[in-house]
N, C-alpha and C positions, 0 to 999 in steps of 0.2 A: 504494500500500500504506500509506504514512504517513497519507494522508487517511482511509482506511478505519479504521485504528487510532485516529486522533484522534476520528472519529465514534463509534466504539464506546465509547471512554473517556468522552466527553461524554454519551452516551446512558445509560451505567451510572451516572454521577454524578447525572444528572437523575432517574433512577428511585429512587436511594437518597434523594435530597432529598425526593421526593414521598412516599415511604413513611415518612419521619421527620417529616412534617408541616411541613417548611421551606417547601414550595411548596403545601401542602395548602390547599384552599378554606376549611375551617372555621377554621384558625388564622390565615390571612392576612386574613380578614374582620373579625376582632375587633380593636378598638382599646382602648387603655388601659394601665394602670388609671387611672380617674378617681375622685375623691372626690365622693360625693353630698352636697350641702349642704342640700337641702330637698325635701320631698314636697309638691308644690302641691296635688294631689288624688290619687285612686287610680291614675291612669294618666299622670301628668306629674311630672317631677322636674327639679331643677337640679343641675348638676355644677360643679366648681371652675374650669371654664374660662369660666364665666358663660353657658354654653349651656343652653337649656331643652330637655328631651327628652320626647317623647310616646312612650310605650311602643307599639310597632307591633303591629297586629293585634288589639288588645283595646279594650274600652270599659267603663269603670266608671261607676257611678251618679254623677249630678251632684248638687251641693249641694241638700239638701232632699228627695232621693229615698231610698228604702229602700236601706240598706246603703252609703250614701256614706261615712259616718265610719269604718266598719269597713274599707272598702277603702283609704281614705287612711291609716289607722293601720297596716294591714298593709304597704303599700308603704314607709311610713316605717320600720317595724321591720326590714324586709328590707334596706333600702338606706342610709338616712341615716347619715352619718358612717362609711360603709364604702366600700371600694374596689370598683368595678365595671368590667367590660369592656362595650363596646358593639359592636353589629353592625348595619350598615346593612340596610335593607329595599330592596325594588325602587324605592320612591319615597323620596327623600332627605329632603325637607322638606315639612311640611304647610302649609296656607294661612295659618297663624298664625306661620310662621317657625320652628317647633319642629323639631328633628331627629327623624325617625322611626327608632326603634332598638329592637332586642332587647337586653335588659339581662341581664348575667350577673354573679352574685355567687357566688364559690367554685364556678364551673362549673355553677351551677344557673340555668336560664332563668327569670328572675323573671316574665316575661310568662306563661309556662306555669304557674307556681305560682299566680299570681292567678286564672287560669281554672280550674285543677283544684280549687282550694279554694273556688270560688264567689264570689270577690271581683270577678270580671270576666266579661263575656261576650265571645265572639269577635265582632269587628267584621265582620259579613258584607258590609256595604256595600262594603268595600274588599278583598274576597277575591282579586280578580285582581292586586292590588298587594301582597299579603301572601305572601311566599315560605314562611312556616311555617303557612299557613292550615290545611292538613289535620292537621298535628301538633296545633295548638291546638284544632281541632274535636273531635278524639278525646278530648282532656282535658276539653272542655266537656261531652261526652256523659256522662262519669262524674259530673261535678258536677250535671248535670240529673237524672240517674237517682236520685241520693241527696238531691236537693233541698237542696243546699248553698248557703249565702249568698244571693246575688241570686235564686237559683232557689226560695227559700222565701218571697220577697216576694209579697204579694197579686197584683200585676200580672203575675207570672211564672207563677202557678198556672193 
């Protein structure tokens, strides 16, 4: 009887913890806060731990391409000198040693903002390694429909 009572108490405490976000997946996956010190380009930034982060699931124009500077400036405005939280993706580190992460600033998914506003495309090449791929694709559809940002560039038309 004591074992059953103990089991029930532990089960109830576990359920309470889960519903309050203590054990919840979303809250446990985010780390931080970290201070962003630099925007390298539109999809790469540095944080105060000296780590370099590649925003997972997205790809922004490279230097010399249409909308490069706009994407870099947008990422800078959203993150530099601000505290962010980071969330791991399925793959932890890219081939250049950068952390692959989703970036949150004031509970807003920066990766998603960049896609939705046309500063970035979804990186289809890595769709199987991107846990937020479908979420980002839906945002991209809106940007494409309204020819926002990169979708207004000659090579995208």
